[in-house]
C-alpha positions as CSV (number, residue, x, y, z in Angstrom):
1,M,-32.8,40.6,-58.9
2,R,-31.5,43.0,-56.3
3,Y,-29.1,45.6,-56.7
4,E,-27.5,48.1,-54.4
5,G,-26.1,51.2,-55.5
6,T,-25.0,52.1,-59.0
7,V,-23.8,49.2,-60.7
8,F,-20.8,49.8,-63.2
9,R,-20.0,47.3,-66.1
10,P,-17.4,47.6,-68.8
11,P,-18.7,48.5,-72.3
12,S,-17.9,45.1,-73.5
13,E,-20.4,43.8,-71.2
14,A,-23.4,45.8,-72.6
15,H,-25.5,42.8,-73.7
16,S,-24.4,40.6,-70.5
17,L,-26.8,39.6,-67.9
18,L,-25.7,41.5,-64.7
19,I,-25.9,39.7,-61.1
20,Q,-24.1,41.6,-58.4
21,A,-22.0,39.5,-56.3
22,T,-20.0,42.0,-54.4
23,I,-20.9,45.7,-53.4
24,G,-18.4,48.3,-53.9
25,C,-14.4,47.9,-54.1
26,P,-12.4,46.3,-51.6
27,H,-9.5,48.8,-52.2
28,N,-11.4,51.8,-53.1
29,K,-8.4,54.3,-52.7
30,C,-7.7,55.0,-56.5
31,T,-7.3,59.1,-56.4
32,F,-9.1,59.1,-60.0
33,C,-12.0,56.9,-59.1
34,S,-15.4,58.3,-58.3
35,M,-17.4,54.9,-58.6
36,Y,-17.6,53.5,-55.2
37,K,-16.4,56.2,-53.1
38,K,-19.7,56.1,-50.9
39,T,-20.1,52.5,-51.0
40,R,-18.9,50.3,-48.2
41,F,-17.7,46.9,-49.6
42,K,-19.1,43.7,-48.7
43,V,-19.4,40.1,-50.5
44,R,-23.2,39.2,-50.8
45,P,-24.2,36.0,-49.4
46,V,-23.9,33.0,-52.0
47,Q,-27.6,31.9,-51.4
48,E,-28.7,35.5,-52.3
49,I,-26.7,35.6,-55.5
50,K,-28.0,32.1,-56.5
51,E,-31.7,33.4,-55.9
52,D,-31.2,36.4,-58.3
53,L,-29.6,34.0,-60.8
54,L,-32.8,32.0,-60.6
55,A,-34.9,35.1,-60.7
56,A,-33.2,36.1,-64.1
57,R,-33.8,32.6,-65.5
58,N,-37.5,32.7,-64.6
59,Y,-37.9,36.4,-66.0
60,Y,-35.4,36.1,-69.2
61,G,-35.5,32.2,-69.9
62,K,-32.4,29.8,-70.1
63,F,-31.0,31.5,-73.5
64,I,-28.4,33.6,-71.7
65,E,-24.8,33.7,-73.3
66,S,-23.0,36.2,-71.2
67,L,-22.9,36.7,-67.5
68,F,-21.1,39.5,-65.7
69,F,-20.8,39.7,-62.2
70,P,-20.3,43.1,-60.3
71,D,-19.2,45.1,-58.6
72,G,-15.4,46.0,-58.4
73,N,-12.7,43.1,-57.8
74,T,-15.4,40.2,-57.4
75,I,-12.4,37.8,-57.8
76,I,-11.7,38.5,-54.3
77,M,-14.6,36.0,-53.3
78,K,-13.4,33.0,-51.8
79,T,-12.6,30.1,-54.6
80,E,-15.3,27.8,-53.4
81,Q,-18.0,30.6,-53.5
82,L,-17.0,31.6,-56.9
83,I,-17.1,27.8,-58.2
84,E,-20.5,27.6,-56.6
85,I,-22.3,30.3,-58.4
86,F,-20.4,29.9,-61.7
87,T,-21.6,26.1,-61.6
88,Y,-25.0,27.0,-60.6
89,A,-25.2,29.7,-63.2
90,H,-24.2,27.2,-66.1
91,E,-26.9,24.7,-64.8
92,L,-29.6,27.5,-65.1
93,F,-28.4,28.9,-68.6
94,P,-27.1,25.8,-70.9
95,E,-26.3,28.2,-73.6
96,L,-24.1,30.3,-71.4
97,K,-20.8,30.9,-73.2
98,R,-19.0,33.6,-71.0
99,I,-18.7,34.6,-67.4
100,T,-16.6,37.5,-66.5
101,V,-15.9,39.9,-63.3
102,Y,-13.6,42.8,-62.4
103,G,-10.4,41.7,-60.8
104,S,-7.3,43.8,-60.2
105,A,-3.7,42.6,-59.7
106,R,-3.6,42.7,-56.0
107,F,-6.6,40.4,-55.7
108,V,-5.8,38.0,-58.4
109,N,-2.5,37.4,-56.7
110,K,-4.2,36.0,-53.7
111,K,-5.1,33.0,-55.8
112,S,-2.9,30.5,-56.4
113,L,-2.5,29.2,-60.1
114,E,-4.4,26.0,-59.1
115,E,-7.3,28.2,-57.9
116,L,-7.6,30.0,-60.7
117,I,-7.7,26.8,-62.9
118,K,-10.6,25.4,-60.8
119,I,-12.4,28.9,-61.3
120,R,-11.7,28.7,-65.0
121,E,-13.1,25.2,-65.2
122,A,-16.1,26.3,-63.3
123,G,-16.9,28.6,-65.9
124,L,-14.9,32.0,-65.5
125,S,-13.8,33.2,-69.0
126,R,-12.3,36.8,-68.4
127,I,-11.3,38.9,-66.1
128,H,-11.4,42.8,-66.6
129,M,-8.3,44.2,-64.9
130,G,-7.9,48.0,-64.0
131,M,-4.0,48.2,-64.6
132,E,-4.2,51.7,-65.3
133,S,-0.3,52.1,-65.8
134,G,2.7,50.2,-65.6
135,D,4.7,53.0,-64.2
136,D,5.7,52.4,-60.6
137,I,5.7,56.1,-59.8
138,T,2.2,56.7,-61.3
139,L,0.7,53.8,-59.5
140,Q,1.8,55.0,-56.3
141,K,0.8,58.7,-57.1
142,I,-2.8,57.4,-57.9
143,Q,-2.7,55.0,-54.8
144,K,-3.7,52.2,-57.1
145,G,-2.2,49.5,-54.4
146,T,0.0,47.4,-56.4
147,T,3.2,47.5,-58.3
148,S,4.2,46.9,-62.0
149,E,5.6,43.6,-61.0
150,E,2.5,42.5,-59.2
151,I,0.4,43.6,-62.5
152,I,2.8,41.2,-64.5
153,S,2.5,38.5,-61.8
154,A,-1.3,38.5,-62.0
155,G,-1.4,38.8,-65.8
156,V,1.0,35.9,-66.2
157,K,-0.7,33.7,-63.8
158,L,-3.9,34.3,-65.7
159,K,-2.7,33.4,-69.1
160,E,-1.0,30.1,-67.7
161,A,-4.6,29.5,-66.1
162,G,-6.4,30.0,-69.6
163,I,-8.6,32.8,-68.4
164,E,-9.0,35.7,-70.8
165,T,-7.2,39.0,-69.6
166,S,-8.8,42.4,-70.5
167,E,-6.1,45.0,-69.4
168,Y,-7.3,48.7,-68.9
169,Y,-4.7,51.6,-69.9
170,L,-5.5,55.0,-68.4
171,V,-4.3,57.5,-71.1
172,G,-3.0,60.7,-69.5
173,I,-2.9,59.6,-66.0
174,G,0.7,60.3,-65.5
175,G,-0.2,63.9,-66.6
176,K,2.0,66.3,-68.5
177,A,5.1,65.5,-66.1
178,R,5.0,61.7,-66.4
179,W,3.3,60.9,-69.7
180,R,6.2,59.4,-71.5
181,E,7.4,57.4,-68.5
182,H,3.7,56.1,-68.3
183,A,3.2,55.0,-71.8
184,E,6.6,53.5,-72.0
185,N,6.6,51.5,-68.6
186,S,3.1,50.5,-69.5
187,A,4.0,49.1,-72.7
188,R,6.7,47.0,-71.0
189,V,4.1,45.5,-68.7
190,L,1.9,44.9,-71.4
191,S,4.6,43.2,-73.5
192,T,5.3,40.8,-70.7
193,I,1.7,39.8,-70.3
194,S,0.5,40.0,-73.9
195,P,-3.2,40.3,-72.5
196,D,-6.1,39.2,-74.6
197,F,-7.3,43.0,-74.8
198,I,-5.6,46.1,-74.1
199,R,-8.6,48.8,-73.6
200,I,-7.7,52.4,-74.0
201,R,-9.5,54.7,-71.7
202,T,-8.5,58.5,-71.6
203,F,-8.6,60.1,-68.0
204,A,-10.9,62.8,-67.5
205,P,-11.2,64.5,-63.7
206,E,-14.3,63.7,-61.9
207,R,-15.8,65.7,-59.1
208,N,-15.6,64.3,-55.7
209,T,-12.1,62.3,-56.2
210,P,-8.8,63.2,-54.3
211,I,-7.1,64.1,-57.6
212,I,-9.2,66.9,-58.2
213,E,-7.3,68.8,-55.5
214,E,-4.0,68.1,-57.5
215,F,-5.7,69.4,-60.5
216,R,-6.7,72.5,-58.7
217,S,-3.6,73.3,-57.2
218,G,-1.7,72.8,-60.5
219,N,0.2,69.8,-59.3
220,F,-1.5,67.9,-61.8
221,Q,-1.8,68.9,-65.6
222,Y,-4.4,67.5,-68.0
223,L,-3.3,66.3,-71.5
224,T,-5.0,67.9,-74.4
225,P,-6.3,66.0,-77.3
226,H,-3.1,65.8,-79.2
227,E,-0.9,65.1,-76.2
228,A,-3.3,62.2,-75.2
229,L,-2.9,60.7,-78.8
230,R,0.7,61.2,-78.8
231,E,1.0,59.3,-75.6
232,I,-0.9,56.5,-77.3
233,R,1.4,56.6,-80.1
234,V,4.3,56.0,-77.9
235,L,2.5,53.1,-76.2
236,I,1.6,51.5,-79.5
237,E,5.3,52.1,-80.9
238,N,6.5,50.2,-77.6
239,L,4.2,47.4,-77.4
240,N,5.8,44.0,-78.3
241,C,2.8,41.6,-77.6
242,D,1.8,38.4,-79.0
243,N,-1.5,38.5,-80.6
244,S,-3.1,41.3,-78.1
245,M,-6.1,43.0,-79.6
246,V,-5.9,47.2,-78.8
247,V,-9.5,48.4,-78.3
248,S,-10.8,52.0,-77.9
249,D,-14.4,51.4,-76.5
250,H,-14.8,54.3,-74.4
251,I,-16.6,57.6,-75.0
252,T,-13.7,59.2,-73.3
253,N,-11.3,58.4,-75.9
254,Y,-10.7,61.2,-78.8
255,W,-10.0,58.6,-81.7
256,D,-10.9,55.0,-82.4
257,I,-7.4,53.4,-82.3
258,H,-7.8,49.5,-82.4
259,G,-6.2,46.5,-84.1
260,N,-3.7,43.7,-83.3
261,I,-0.3,43.8,-82.0
262,P,1.9,43.3,-83.9
263,T,0.1,42.5,-87.1
264,D,-1.8,45.9,-87.1
265,R,0.8,48.3,-85.6
266,D,1.7,50.4,-88.6
267,K,-2.3,50.9,-89.2
268,M,-2.8,52.0,-85.8
269,L,0.1,54.5,-85.8
270,A,-1.1,55.7,-89.4
271,E,-4.5,56.3,-87.8
272,I,-3.1,58.2,-84.9
273,D,-1.0,60.4,-87.3
274,K,-4.3,61.1,-89.2
275,A,-5.9,62.3,-86.1
276,L,-3.0,64.6,-85.1
277,A,-3.2,66.2,-88.6
278,I,-6.6,67.5,-87.3
279,D,-6.7,71.0,-85.7
280,E,-7.0,70.4,-81.9
281,S,-9.6,72.8,-81.5
282,S,-11.8,70.3,-83.6
283,F,-11.7,67.4,-80.7
284,R,-14.4,67.1,-78.4
285,T,-13.0,67.9,-75.0
286,P,-14.5,66.7,-71.7
287,N,-16.5,69.5,-69.9
288,L,-14.2,70.0,-67.1
289,G,-16.2,73.1,-65.5
290,H,-19.0,70.5,-65.0
291,R,-16.8,67.7,-63.8
292,L,-15.0,70.0,-61.4
293,S,-18.0,72.0,-60.1
């Protein structure tokens, strides 16, 4: 298998086979993200991808159950290309139960419902979508390249196509000035979609990202642990999803808050209140000096 640059994958794909289908991210303008800033986006030739799939089968054997195709926004590939590599993967790995990719709303919306259904029939199980926020002002400030309505359109279309959707919510990306609007508007968007998973990530500024200058100038104020937890509380209070699983599966989060919406809402709120009763100085905080140096 051949890999170019740093390969990123969601924590939930820790046990998946990783076969790089694209290099970098076709948007690559988000002010908070450092993942692909030095990488020029390109789609790998299908034949190379298939060669790597075959190499993986020869090395690991045919008993692979989960397969993730990095890098950012692999869903941008032509529909016929995705169908070809997914079909080939199932031929090589007859025990394969899940194929997943990254795909933000902007690039999911480039596919028609009919195309998404064909891709699902070829084997795509789940798309990891970096929503980050459902607040249009916040989305514009972080240069996400999409709007709340476009996020809803993509999420609803994926649900209709039968593809699992894993939406990522970035706690604190609205800063202290817009944390409530960020939480409430995100809850509105997520409630309209009812994604299979709502995955919580807590924003921590990284070096070599545009948002650092806002942080240094005081135009962006980072949330404290209690403020971040209160933001999550507002999000949970306002979610009206139908069987969406909230998951806190990342090291950036201050507390493990997980459960189903709507059945576990009260349990999650009580867990947040438990965390808020702990002295704030007890929480691990990001090493901002290291991150911003």
